[in-house]
NUSEZA-258335 format. One record per residue (C-alpha): z, y, x negated; residue in three letters. Coordinates in nm, 2 decimals, m for minus. Last residue first. Example, Ala and Ser with C-alpha at 12.3 -4.5 7.8 and 13.67 -1.06 7.14 Angstrom:
NUSEZA-258335
{Z: 0.71; Y: m0.11; X: m1.37; lodo: SER}
{Z: 0.78; Y: m0.45; X: m1.23; lodo: ALA}
This chain:
NUSEZA-258335
{Z: 1.23; Y: 4.85; X: m5.16; lodo: ALA}
{Z: 1.12; Y: 4.52; X: m5.32; lodo: ALA}
{Z: 1.15; Y: 4.65; X: m5.69; lodo: ALA}
{Z: 1.49; Y: 4.74; X: m5.64; lodo: THR}
{Z: 1.61; Y: 4.42; X: m5.49; lodo: ALA}
{Z: 1.44; Y: 4.21; X: m5.76; lodo: VAL}
{Z: 1.69; Y: 4.39; X: m5.97; lodo: ARG}
{Z: 1.65; Y: 4.62; X: m6.27; lodo: LEU}
{Z: 1.99; Y: 4.69; X: m6.49; lodo: THR}
{Z: 1.92; Y: 4.50; X: m6.80; lodo: ARG}
{Z: 1.57; Y: 4.63; X: m6.92; lodo: VAL}
{Z: 1.68; Y: 5.00; X: m6.73; lodo: ASP}
{Z: 1.97; Y: 5.02; X: m6.98; lodo: ARG}
{Z: 1.79; Y: 4.94; X: m7.25; lodo: VAL}
{Z: 2.05; Y: 4.82; X: m7.53; lodo: ALA}
{Z: 1.95; Y: 4.50; X: m7.47; lodo: TYR}
{Z: 1.59; Y: 4.54; X: m7.61; lodo: ILE}
{Z: 1.73; Y: 4.55; X: m7.96; lodo: ALA}
{Z: 1.75; Y: 4.16; X: m7.93; lodo: LEU}
{Z: 1.43; Y: 4.10; X: m7.87; lodo: THR}
{Z: 1.31; Y: 4.33; X: m8.16; lodo: ALA}
{Z: 1.58; Y: 4.20; X: m8.41; lodo: ALA}
{Z: 1.52; Y: 3.86; X: m8.32; lodo: ALA}
{Z: 1.08; Y: 3.82; X: m8.31; lodo: VAL}
{Z: 1.12; Y: 4.02; X: m8.62; lodo: VAL}
{Z: 1.34; Y: 3.78; X: m8.82; lodo: GLY}
{Z: 1.11; Y: 3.50; X: m8.68; lodo: GLY}
{Z: 0.85; Y: 3.68; X: m8.86; lodo: ALA}
{Z: 1.01; Y: 3.68; X: m9.17; lodo: VAL}
{Z: 1.09; Y: 3.35; X: m9.21; lodo: LEU}
{Z: 0.75; Y: 3.23; X: m9.14; lodo: LEU}
{Z: 0.66; Y: 3.46; X: m9.41; lodo: ALA}
{Z: 0.94; Y: 3.28; X: m9.67; lodo: GLY}
{Z: 0.81; Y: 2.93; X: m9.57; lodo: SER}
{Z: 0.42; Y: 3.01; X: m9.68; lodo: LEU}
{Z: 0.55; Y: 3.18; X: m9.99; lodo: GLY}
{Z: 0.74; Y: 3.55; X: m10.01; lodo: PHE}
{Z: 0.49; Y: 3.75; X: m10.17; lodo: ALA}
{Z: 0.13; Y: 3.55; X: m10.15; lodo: ALA}
{Z: 0.21; Y: 3.42; X: m9.80; lodo: MET}
{Z: 0.31; Y: 3.79; X: m9.69; lodo: ALA}
{Z: m0.06; Y: 3.90; X: m9.86; lodo: PRO}
{Z: m0.20; Y: 3.63; X: m9.63; lodo: GLY}
{Z: 0.01; Y: 3.68; X: m9.34; lodo: ALA}
{Z: m0.08; Y: 4.09; X: m9.36; lodo: LEU}
{Z: m0.45; Y: 4.09; X: m9.16; lodo: ALA}
{Z: m0.27; Y: 3.87; X: m8.91; lodo: GLN}
{Z: 0.03; Y: 4.11; X: m8.87; lodo: GLY}
{Z: m0.18; Y: 4.41; X: m8.86; lodo: VAL}
{Z: m0.45; Y: 4.25; X: m8.60; lodo: PRO}
{Z: m0.11; Y: 4.19; X: m8.38; lodo: LEU}
{Z: 0.02; Y: 4.56; X: m8.43; lodo: PHE}
{Z: m0.13; Y: 4.71; X: m8.12; lodo: VAL}
{Z: m0.12; Y: 4.40; X: m7.94; lodo: PHE}
{Z: 0.17; Y: 4.51; X: m7.65; lodo: SER}
{Z: 0.09; Y: 4.83; X: m7.66; lodo: GLY}
{Z: m0.26; Y: 4.82; X: m7.57; lodo: VAL}
{Z: m0.17; Y: 4.50; X: m7.34; lodo: ALA}
{Z: 0.09; Y: 4.75; X: m7.16; lodo: ASP}
{Z: m0.15; Y: 5.06; X: m7.18; lodo: TYR}
{Z: m0.43; Y: 4.77; X: m6.98; lodo: SER}
{Z: m0.18; Y: 4.63; X: m6.73; lodo: PHE}
{Z: m0.11; Y: 5.03; X: m6.66; lodo: LEU}
{Z: m0.46; Y: 5.07; X: m6.60; lodo: ARG}
{Z: m0.55; Y: 4.76; X: m6.45; lodo: GLY}
{Z: m0.25; Y: 4.84; X: m6.19; lodo: LEU}
{Z: m0.31; Y: 5.19; X: m6.10; lodo: ARG}
{Z: m0.46; Y: 5.12; X: m5.74; lodo: ASP}
{Z: m0.25; Y: 4.89; X: m5.64; lodo: PRO}
{Z: 0.06; Y: 5.09; X: m5.69; lodo: PRO}
{Z: 0.29; Y: 4.97; X: m5.95; lodo: ILE}
{Z: 0.65; Y: 4.83; X: m5.92; lodo: GLU}
{Z: 0.55; Y: 4.52; X: m5.73; lodo: ARG}
{Z: 0.27; Y: 4.39; X: m5.95; lodo: GLN}
{Z: 0.44; Y: 4.48; X: m6.26; lodo: MET}
{Z: 0.76; Y: 4.30; X: m6.15; lodo: THR}
{Z: 0.58; Y: 3.99; X: m6.09; lodo: LEU}
{Z: 0.43; Y: 3.98; X: m6.41; lodo: ASP}
{Z: 0.69; Y: 4.05; X: m6.62; lodo: TRP}
{Z: 0.93; Y: 3.80; X: m6.44; lodo: ASN}
{Z: 0.63; Y: 3.53; X: m6.52; lodo: VAL}
{Z: 0.55; Y: 3.61; X: m6.86; lodo: GLY}
{Z: 0.93; Y: 3.58; X: m6.97; lodo: PHE}
{Z: 1.02; Y: 3.25; X: m6.79; lodo: VAL}
{Z: 0.68; Y: 3.18; X: m6.95; lodo: GLU}
{Z: 0.79; Y: 3.24; X: m7.31; lodo: MET}
{Z: 1.07; Y: 3.07; X: m7.28; lodo: GLY}
{Z: 0.90; Y: 2.74; X: m7.16; lodo: LEU}
{Z: 0.65; Y: 2.80; X: m7.42; lodo: GLY}
{Z: 0.95; Y: 2.81; X: m7.69; lodo: ALA}
{Z: 1.11; Y: 2.51; X: m7.57; lodo: LEU}
{Z: 0.76; Y: 2.29; X: m7.58; lodo: VAL}
{Z: 0.70; Y: 2.42; X: m7.95; lodo: ALA}
{Z: 1.01; Y: 2.33; X: m8.05; lodo: ALA}
{Z: 0.96; Y: 1.96; X: m7.92; lodo: ALA}
{Z: 0.62; Y: 1.90; X: m8.08; lodo: ILE}
{Z: 0.77; Y: 2.07; X: m8.37; lodo: LEU}
{Z: 1.06; Y: 1.84; X: m8.41; lodo: TRP}
{Z: 0.76; Y: 1.55; X: m8.35; lodo: GLY}
{Z: 0.52; Y: 1.67; X: m8.64; lodo: VAL}
{Z: 0.79; Y: 1.68; X: m8.92; lodo: PRO}
{Z: 1.00; Y: 2.01; X: m8.99; lodo: ALA}
{Z: 0.84; Y: 2.19; X: m9.29; lodo: GLY}
{Z: 1.13; Y: 2.42; X: m9.33; lodo: TYR}
{Z: 0.88; Y: 2.71; X: m9.23; lodo: ALA}
{Z: 0.75; Y: 2.50; X: m8.89; lodo: LEU}
{Z: 1.11; Y: 2.42; X: m8.82; lodo: LEU}
{Z: 1.21; Y: 2.81; X: m8.84; lodo: ALA}
{Z: 0.94; Y: 2.94; X: m8.62; lodo: LEU}
{Z: 0.99; Y: 2.67; X: m8.38; lodo: SER}
{Z: 1.35; Y: 2.75; X: m8.34; lodo: PRO}
{Z: 1.28; Y: 3.12; X: m8.30; lodo: LEU}
{Z: 1.07; Y: 3.12; X: m7.99; lodo: VAL}
{Z: 1.33; Y: 3.05; X: m7.75; lodo: LEU}
{Z: 1.46; Y: 3.40; X: m7.80; lodo: LEU}
{Z: 1.18; Y: 3.49; X: m7.58; lodo: VAL}
{Z: 1.35; Y: 3.32; X: m7.29; lodo: GLY}
{Z: 1.64; Y: 3.56; X: m7.33; lodo: THR}
{Z: 1.37; Y: 3.82; X: m7.23; lodo: ASN}
{Z: 1.27; Y: 3.68; X: m6.91; lodo: GLY}
{Z: 1.62; Y: 3.68; X: m6.76; lodo: ALA}
{Z: 1.69; Y: 4.06; X: m6.82; lodo: LEU}
{Z: 1.33; Y: 4.15; X: m6.68; lodo: LEU}
{Z: 1.35; Y: 3.95; X: m6.40; lodo: PRO}
{Z: 1.74; Y: 4.10; X: m6.30; lodo: ARG}
{Z: 1.75; Y: 3.86; X: m5.98; lodo: ARG}
{Z: 1.63; Y: 3.61; X: m6.14; lodo: ALA}
{Z: 1.43; Y: 3.35; X: m5.88; lodo: ARG}
{Z: 1.43; Y: 3.00; X: m5.98; lodo: LEU}
{Z: 1.20; Y: 2.78; X: m5.75; lodo: TRP}
{Z: 0.86; Y: 2.83; X: m5.90; lodo: PHE}
{Z: 1.01; Y: 3.00; X: m6.19; lodo: MET}
{Z: 1.10; Y: 2.64; X: m6.32; lodo: VAL}
{Z: 0.74; Y: 2.51; X: m6.29; lodo: LEU}
{Z: 0.61; Y: 2.77; X: m6.46; lodo: ALA}
{Z: 0.83; Y: 2.74; X: m6.78; lodo: GLY}
{Z: 0.73; Y: 2.35; X: m6.74; lodo: LEU}
{Z: 0.38; Y: 2.45; X: m6.74; lodo: THR}
{Z: 0.46; Y: 2.69; X: m7.05; lodo: LEU}
{Z: 0.65; Y: 2.42; X: m7.23; lodo: GLY}
{Z: 0.33; Y: 2.20; X: m7.18; lodo: ALA}
{Z: 0.08; Y: 2.49; X: m7.33; lodo: ALA}
{Z: 0.34; Y: 2.45; X: m7.59; lodo: ASN}
{Z: 0.33; Y: 2.08; X: m7.62; lodo: ALA}
{Z: m0.06; Y: 2.15; X: m7.64; lodo: ALA}
{Z: m0.06; Y: 2.36; X: m7.98; lodo: VAL}
{Z: 0.18; Y: 2.12; X: m8.12; lodo: ILE}
{Z: m0.12; Y: 1.87; X: m8.06; lodo: LEU}
{Z: m0.38; Y: 2.07; X: m8.19; lodo: GLY}
{Z: m0.16; Y: 2.10; X: m8.49; lodo: TRP}
{Z: m0.14; Y: 1.72; X: m8.54; lodo: PRO}
{Z: m0.58; Y: 1.66; X: m8.50; lodo: GLY}
{Z: m0.61; Y: 2.00; X: m8.71; lodo: ALA}
{Z: m0.53; Y: 1.89; X: m9.04; lodo: GLY}
{Z: m0.23; Y: 1.60; X: m9.15; lodo: GLY}
{Z: 0.09; Y: 1.77; X: m9.10; lodo: LEU}
{Z: 0.17; Y: 1.95; X: m9.52; lodo: ARG}
{Z: m0.13; Y: 2.13; X: m9.64; lodo: GLN}
{Z: m0.40; Y: 2.15; X: m9.32; lodo: LYS}
{Z: m0.11; Y: 2.19; X: m9.07; lodo: ALA}
{Z: 0.06; Y: 2.43; X: m9.27; lodo: VAL}
{Z: m0.25; Y: 2.63; X: m9.33; lodo: ILE}
{Z: m0.29; Y: 2.65; X: m8.97; lodo: PRO}
{Z: 0.07; Y: 2.78; X: m8.86; lodo: GLY}
{Z: 0.01; Y: 3.01; X: m9.13; lodo: LEU}
{Z: m0.28; Y: 3.21; X: m8.94; lodo: VAL}
{Z: m0.27; Y: 3.18; X: m8.53; lodo: GLN}
{Z: 0.07; Y: 3.07; X: m8.54; lodo: PHE}
{Z: 0.29; Y: 3.28; X: m8.73; lodo: ALA}
{Z: 0.06; Y: 3.59; X: m8.81; lodo: ALA}
{Z: 0.00; Y: 3.57; X: m8.40; lodo: GLY}
{Z: 0.41; Y: 3.53; X: m8.36; lodo: THR}
{Z: 0.53; Y: 3.85; X: m8.58; lodo: ALA}
{Z: 0.27; Y: 4.10; X: m8.43; lodo: ALA}
{Z: 0.33; Y: 3.99; X: m8.12; lodo: ASN}
{Z: 0.70; Y: 4.03; X: m8.14; lodo: VAL}
{Z: 0.66; Y: 4.37; X: m8.33; lodo: PHE}
{Z: 0.44; Y: 4.51; X: m8.02; lodo: CYS}
{Z: 0.59; Y: 4.31; X: m7.78; lodo: PHE}
{Z: 0.95; Y: 4.54; X: m7.84; lodo: GLN}
{Z: 0.72; Y: 4.86; X: m7.78; lodo: VAL}
{Z: 0.60; Y: 4.73; X: m7.46; lodo: VAL}
{Z: 0.92; Y: 4.63; X: m7.38; lodo: ILE}
{Z: 1.02; Y: 4.97; X: m7.36; lodo: SER}
{Z: 0.72; Y: 5.15; X: m7.21; lodo: TRP}
{Z: 0.80; Y: 4.92; X: m6.90; lodo: LEU}
{Z: 1.16; Y: 4.94; X: m6.92; lodo: TRP}
{Z: 1.16; Y: 5.33; X: m6.91; lodo: THR}
{Z: 0.91; Y: 5.39; X: m6.63; lodo: ARG}
{Z: 0.74; Y: 5.76; X: m6.64; lodo: SER}
{Z: 0.59; Y: 5.69; X: m6.95; lodo: TRP}
{Z: 0.34; Y: 5.45; X: m6.80; lodo: PHE}
{Z: 0.26; Y: 5.64; X: m6.50; lodo: ASP}
{Z: 0.21; Y: 5.97; X: m6.71; lodo: HIS}
{Z: m0.07; Y: 5.74; X: m6.95; lodo: TRP}
{Z: m0.20; Y: 5.67; X: m6.59; lodo: GLY}
{Z: m0.28; Y: 5.98; X: m6.47; lodo: GLU}
{Z: m0.39; Y: 6.07; X: m6.82; lodo: VAL}
{Z: m0.61; Y: 5.77; X: m6.83; lodo: LEU}
{Z: m0.79; Y: 5.84; X: m6.51; lodo: ASP}
{Z: m0.83; Y: 6.19; X: m6.60; lodo: ARG}
{Z: m1.01; Y: 6.09; X: m6.89; lodo: VAL}
{Z: m1.23; Y: 5.82; X: m6.69; lodo: MET}
{Z: m1.33; Y: 6.14; X: m6.44; lodo: SER}
{Z: m1.20; Y: 6.19; X: m6.08; lodo: PRO}
{Z: m1.38; Y: 5.89; X: m5.84; lodo: PRO}
{Z: m1.67; Y: 6.03; X: m5.62; lodo: ALA}
{Z: m1.59; Y: 5.92; X: m5.28; lodo: GLY}
{Z: m1.49; Y: 5.61; X: m5.08; lodo: GLY}
{Z: m1.10; Y: 5.47; X: m5.12; lodo: ALA}
{Z: m1.01; Y: 5.30; X: m5.42; lodo: ARG}
{Z: m0.90; Y: 4.89; X: m5.47; lodo: VAL}
{Z: m1.27; Y: 4.81; X: m5.32; lodo: PRO}
{Z: m1.21; Y: 4.42; X: m5.12; lodo: ALA}
{Z: m1.28; Y: 4.13; X: m5.31; lodo: LEU}
{Z: m1.51; Y: 3.85; X: m5.21; lodo: ARG}
{Z: m1.53; Y: 3.57; X: m5.51; lodo: MET}
{Z: m1.88; Y: 3.38; X: m5.56; lodo: GLY}
{Z: m1.97; Y: 3.54; X: m5.90; lodo: SER}
{Z: m1.62; Y: 3.40; X: m6.05; lodo: TRP}
{Z: m1.75; Y: 3.08; X: m6.04; lodo: LEU}
{Z: m2.07; Y: 3.16; X: m6.21; lodo: ALA}
{Z: m1.89; Y: 3.38; X: m6.47; lodo: ALA}
{Z: m1.67; Y: 3.09; X: m6.57; lodo: ALA}
{Z: m1.92; Y: 2.84; X: m6.59; lodo: LEU}
{Z: m2.07; Y: 3.08; X: m6.85; lodo: PHE}
{Z: m1.73; Y: 3.10; X: m7.03; lodo: PHE}
{Z: m1.70; Y: 2.74; X: m7.02; lodo: THR}
{Z: m2.03; Y: 2.71; X: m7.19; lodo: ALA}
{Z: m1.93; Y: 2.93; X: m7.48; lodo: ALA}
{Z: m1.61; Y: 2.73; X: m7.51; lodo: ASP}
{Z: m1.76; Y: 2.37; X: m7.52; lodo: PHE}
{Z: m2.02; Y: 2.56; X: m7.82; lodo: ALA}
{Z: m1.72; Y: 2.66; X: m8.01; lodo: ILE}
{Z: m1.61; Y: 2.29; X: m8.02; lodo: ALA}
{Z: m1.93; Y: 2.21; X: m8.14; lodo: GLN}
{Z: m1.92; Y: 2.41; X: m8.45; lodo: GLY}
{Z: m1.55; Y: 2.35; X: m8.54; lodo: PRO}
{Z: m1.64; Y: 1.98; X: m8.63; lodo: GLY}
{Z: m1.69; Y: 1.68; X: m8.40; lodo: PHE}
{Z: m1.43; Y: 1.45; X: m8.46; lodo: ALA}
{Z: m1.14; Y: 1.68; X: m8.63; lodo: ALA}
{Z: m1.25; Y: 1.94; X: m8.46; lodo: VAL}
{Z: m1.31; Y: 1.76; X: m8.12; lodo: ALA}
{Z: m0.94; Y: 1.62; X: m8.13; lodo: LEU}
{Z: m0.77; Y: 1.96; X: m8.20; lodo: GLY}
{Z: m0.97; Y: 2.11; X: m7.89; lodo: GLY}
{Z: m0.87; Y: 1.79; X: m7.68; lodo: VAL}
{Z: m0.50; Y: 1.85; X: m7.72; lodo: ALA}
{Z: m0.55; Y: 2.24; X: m7.73; lodo: ALA}
{Z: m0.76; Y: 2.22; X: m7.42; lodo: GLY}
{Z: m0.57; Y: 1.97; X: m7.21; lodo: LEU}
{Z: m0.24; Y: 2.16; X: m7.22; lodo: VAL}
{Z: m0.44; Y: 2.47; X: m7.18; lodo: GLN}
{Z: m0.56; Y: 2.36; X: m6.88; lodo: THR}
{Z: m0.22; Y: 2.32; X: m6.76; lodo: SER}
{Z: m0.12; Y: 2.63; X: m6.84; lodo: ASN}
{Z: m0.39; Y: 2.81; X: m6.64; lodo: ARG}
{Z: m0.37; Y: 2.60; X: m6.36; lodo: GLY}
{Z: 0.05; Y: 2.70; X: m6.37; lodo: LEU}
{Z: m0.04; Y: 3.03; X: m6.44; lodo: ARG}
{Z: m0.22; Y: 3.15; X: m6.12; lodo: PHE}
{Z: 0.03; Y: 2.87; X: m5.92; lodo: VAL}
{Z: 0.32; Y: 3.08; X: m6.05; lodo: VAL}
{Z: 0.20; Y: 3.41; X: m6.00; lodo: ASN}
{Z: 0.12; Y: 3.30; X: m5.64; lodo: ALA}
{Z: 0.47; Y: 3.15; X: m5.60; lodo: ARG}
{Z: 0.60; Y: 3.51; X: m5.70; lodo: GLN}
{Z: 0.34; Y: 3.74; X: m5.48; lodo: LEU}
{Z: 0.39; Y: 3.50; X: m5.20; lodo: ALA}
{Z: 0.58; Y: 3.79; X: m4.98; lodo: SER}
{Z: 0.38; Y: 4.07; X: m5.14; lodo: VAL}
{Z: 0.06; Y: 3.92; X: m4.95; lodo: PRO}
{Z: m0.21; Y: 3.74; X: m5.12; lodo: VAL}
{Z: m0.56; Y: 3.77; X: m5.28; lodo: THR}
{Z: m0.52; Y: 4.14; X: m5.39; lodo: GLN}
{Z: m0.24; Y: 4.12; X: m5.53; lodo: PRO}
{Z: m0.42; Y: 3.84; X: m5.79; lodo: LEU}
{Z: m0.69; Y: 4.10; X: m5.91; lodo: VAL}
{Z: m0.48; Y: 4.31; X: m6.12; lodo: SER}
{Z: m0.43; Y: 4.07; X: m6.39; lodo: GLN}
{Z: m0.80; Y: 3.93; X: m6.42; lodo: THR}
{Z: m0.94; Y: 4.29; X: m6.42; lodo: ALA}
{Z: m0.69; Y: 4.40; X: m6.69; lodo: PRO}
{Z: m0.79; Y: 4.12; X: m6.88; lodo: PHE}
{Z: m1.19; Y: 4.06; X: m6.87; lodo: LEU}
{Z: m1.29; Y: 4.41; X: m6.98; lodo: MET}
{Z: m1.08; Y: 4.35; X: m7.33; lodo: ALA}
{Z: m1.23; Y: 4.01; X: m7.34; lodo: ALA}
{Z: m1.55; Y: 4.16; X: m7.39; lodo: ALA}
{Z: m1.47; Y: 4.35; X: m7.64; lodo: THR}
{Z: m1.28; Y: 4.08; X: m7.84; lodo: GLY}
{Z: m1.59; Y: 3.87; X: m7.81; lodo: ASN}
{Z: m1.79; Y: 4.16; X: m8.00; lodo: MET}
{Z: m1.51; Y: 4.18; X: m8.25; lodo: ALA}
{Z: m1.54; Y: 3.80; X: m8.28; lodo: GLU}
{Z: m1.93; Y: 3.77; X: m8.35; lodo: LEU}
{Z: m1.91; Y: 4.06; X: m8.61; lodo: VAL}
{Z: m1.60; Y: 3.86; X: m8.80; lodo: GLY}
{Z: m1.79; Y: 3.53; X: m8.79; lodo: LEU}
{Z: m2.09; Y: 3.69; X: m8.91; lodo: GLN}
{Z: m1.86; Y: 3.84; X: m9.20; lodo: TRP}
{Z: m1.71; Y: 3.50; X: m9.28; lodo: VAL}
{Z: m2.07; Y: 3.35; X: m9.30; lodo: GLN}
{Z: m2.23; Y: 3.05; X: m9.12; lodo: ALA}
{Z: m2.53; Y: 2.88; X: m9.22; lodo: VAL}
{Z: m2.46; Y: 2.54; X: m9.17; lodo: GLY}
{Z: m2.69; Y: 2.54; X: m8.86; lodo: GLY}
{Z: m2.37; Y: 2.41; X: m8.62; lodo: LEU}
{Z: m2.17; Y: 2.69; X: m8.76; lodo: LEU}
{Z: m2.43; Y: 2.95; X: m8.70; lodo: LEU}
{Z: m2.56; Y: 2.82; X: m8.35; lodo: GLY}
{Z: m2.16; Y: 2.79; X: m8.23; lodo: ALA}
{Z: m2.14; Y: 3.13; X: m8.37; lodo: ALA}
{Z: m2.41; Y: 3.25; X: m8.09; lodo: VAL}
{Z: m2.29; Y: 3.04; X: m7.80; lodo: ALA}
{Z: m1.97; Y: 3.19; X: m7.88; lodo: GLN}
{Z: m2.11; Y: 3.56; X: m7.86; lodo: THR}
{Z: m2.32; Y: 3.46; X: m7.57; lodo: VAL}
{Z: m2.04; Y: 3.33; X: m7.37; lodo: GLY}
{Z: m1.81; Y: 3.67; X: m7.40; lodo: ALA}
{Z: m2.09; Y: 3.81; X: m7.28; lodo: GLY}
{Z: m2.10; Y: 3.61; X: m6.94; lodo: ALA}
{Z: m1.74; Y: 3.62; X: m6.92; lodo: ALA}
{Z: m1.77; Y: 4.00; X: m6.92; lodo: ALA}
{Z: m2.04; Y: 4.04; X: m6.69; lodo: VAL}
{Z: m1.88; Y: 3.79; X: m6.41; lodo: VAL}
{Z: m1.51; Y: 3.90; X: m6.44; lodo: LEU}
{Z: m1.63; Y: 4.28; X: m6.44; lodo: ILE}
{Z: m1.89; Y: 4.27; X: m6.13; lodo: GLY}
{Z: m1.56; Y: 4.10; X: m5.91; lodo: ARG}
{Z: m1.35; Y: 4.38; X: m6.02; lodo: ARG}
{Z: m1.54; Y: 4.59; X: m5.81; lodo: PRO}
{Z: m1.55; Y: 4.96; X: m5.97; lodo: VAL}
{Z: m1.25; Y: 5.24; X: m6.05; lodo: ARG}
{Z: m0.92; Y: 5.02; X: m6.12; lodo: ASP}
{Z: m1.06; Y: 4.82; X: m6.35; lodo: ALA}
{Z: m1.28; Y: 5.07; X: m6.49; lodo: ILE}
{Z: m1.00; Y: 5.23; X: m6.64; lodo: VAL}
{Z: m0.82; Y: 4.92; X: m6.71; lodo: GLY}
{Z: m1.07; Y: 4.83; X: m6.96; lodo: GLY}
{Z: m1.11; Y: 5.18; X: m7.08; lodo: PHE}
{Z: m0.77; Y: 5.13; X: m7.19; lodo: LEU}
{Z: m0.86; Y: 4.76; X: m7.34; lodo: LEU}
{Z: m1.12; Y: 4.92; X: m7.56; lodo: PHE}
{Z: m0.88; Y: 4.94; X: m7.88; lodo: VAL}
{Z: m0.72; Y: 4.66; X: m7.82; lodo: VAL}
{Z: m0.99; Y: 4.40; X: m7.83; lodo: GLN}
{Z: m1.19; Y: 4.58; X: m8.04; lodo: PRO}
{Z: m0.91; Y: 4.53; X: m8.32; lodo: VAL}
{Z: m0.79; Y: 4.22; X: m8.20; lodo: THR}
{Z: m1.14; Y: 4.02; X: m8.28; lodo: ARG}
{Z: m1.21; Y: 4.20; X: m8.59; lodo: ALA}
{Z: m0.83; Y: 4.11; X: m8.67; lodo: ALA}
{Z: m0.90; Y: 3.70; X: m8.62; lodo: LEU}
{Z: m1.17; Y: 3.74; X: m8.86; lodo: VAL}
{Z: m0.93; Y: 3.93; X: m9.15; lodo: LEU}
{Z: m0.66; Y: 3.67; X: m9.07; lodo: GLY}
{Z: m0.86; Y: 3.37; X: m9.15; lodo: LEU}
{Z: m1.04; Y: 3.55; X: m9.45; lodo: ALA}
{Z: m0.63; Y: 3.62; X: m9.58; lodo: GLY}
{Z: m0.59; Y: 3.22; X: m9.54; lodo: GLY}
{Z: m0.92; Y: 3.13; X: m9.76; lodo: SER}
{Z: m1.12; Y: 2.80; X: m9.76; lodo: GLY}
{Z: m1.38; Y: 3.06; X: m9.70; lodo: SER}
{Z: m1.63; Y: 2.85; X: m9.46; lodo: VAL}
{Z: m1.38; Y: 2.55; X: m9.39; lodo: ARG}
{Z: m1.12; Y: 2.79; X: m9.34; lodo: LEU}
{Z: m1.30; Y: 3.02; X: m9.13; lodo: VAL}
{Z: m1.42; Y: 2.66; X: m8.88; lodo: ALA}
{Z: m1.08; Y: 2.58; X: m8.94; lodo: PHE}
{Z: m0.91; Y: 2.89; X: m8.78; lodo: ALA}
{Z: m1.22; Y: 2.88; X: m8.50; lodo: LEU}
{Z: m1.17; Y: 2.59; X: m8.37; lodo: ALA}
{Z: m0.81; Y: 2.57; X: m8.30; lodo: ILE}
{Z: m0.85; Y: 2.91; X: m8.18; lodo: PRO}
{Z: m1.14; Y: 2.82; X: m7.92; lodo: ALA}
{Z: m1.00; Y: 2.51; X: m7.75; lodo: VAL}
{Z: m0.76; Y: 2.68; X: m7.57; lodo: ALA}
{Z: m1.01; Y: 2.94; X: m7.46; lodo: ASN}
{Z: m1.25; Y: 2.68; X: m7.37; lodo: GLY}
{Z: m0.98; Y: 2.56; X: m7.16; lodo: VAL}
{Z: m0.89; Y: 2.89; X: m6.96; lodo: MET}
């Protein structure tokens, strides 16, 4: 996760250096996201069929290779936008294998009574490393260049593969020949569609993730380059967001929401001030404060969401339903990233950021109309 915090900053400024185009940055990010979305369903099926340790080791090593090649091209001064796009597409495929296995492995390590605090501890570790990684990433790109920062990301993937190789996990499925992958996918779809709270929030995050991806991954670095002083200040803002995630996890260590989905979606609304301040060119200090608030709100949602999924869904189906969740939630992300450049041309940089904020607000407020989201309680899940 340290490497993953460094990489987006390094990649953004690498593409801007190679091409000088916000549209090219959006296309490279979309090139990573499309295969990540396409292959996530298969990643979920595999995570429910084969030992999850093997998936984690192989996918992390593969992601390390793609980043190492990208770093070599950048350090050699021969990188082109299409090459970075192809490598990021390969990296997105590896991420599609990693995500469902990582998300579904935690319930195999702790008893149900410890699940909420285990989720918080897990996310605290992830978020605290993101604070360090984002800050170091911005400073490293400013001081040494994006090639060295992406090389560091490659090294962290190889280290993660080595660490994961030491895990010992019980199989989630009984012995015998498993059903076909198609049958697994169909079974997962029926489970997904039968839970109104699940698919309605996934639809909500189709739009939330598309809007925030365009705003913070494409438009934000452009704001930083034009108005804030470049990669260094942007790295501090990203680090502040990760610090807010850490703060949100600490809050959730003690706070137990009786209606977890309702509480989580209220947290999503805390993203809006950061979008408004970014649109109006606020000073870096204000953007840092808003980024902390946004991170806190998104982590309140994240802990409540993961906990609800892990309590409501049987372990042998968790990988698939996390995959359906991720595919639906991120299916419009590459669209948002690719449209960031045209939106900026049509509405201006500030206008495009305000449009993104409007999409987040509308999608989140609409979810309050769903009865299952409003009424699902912890006691229901525990029963």
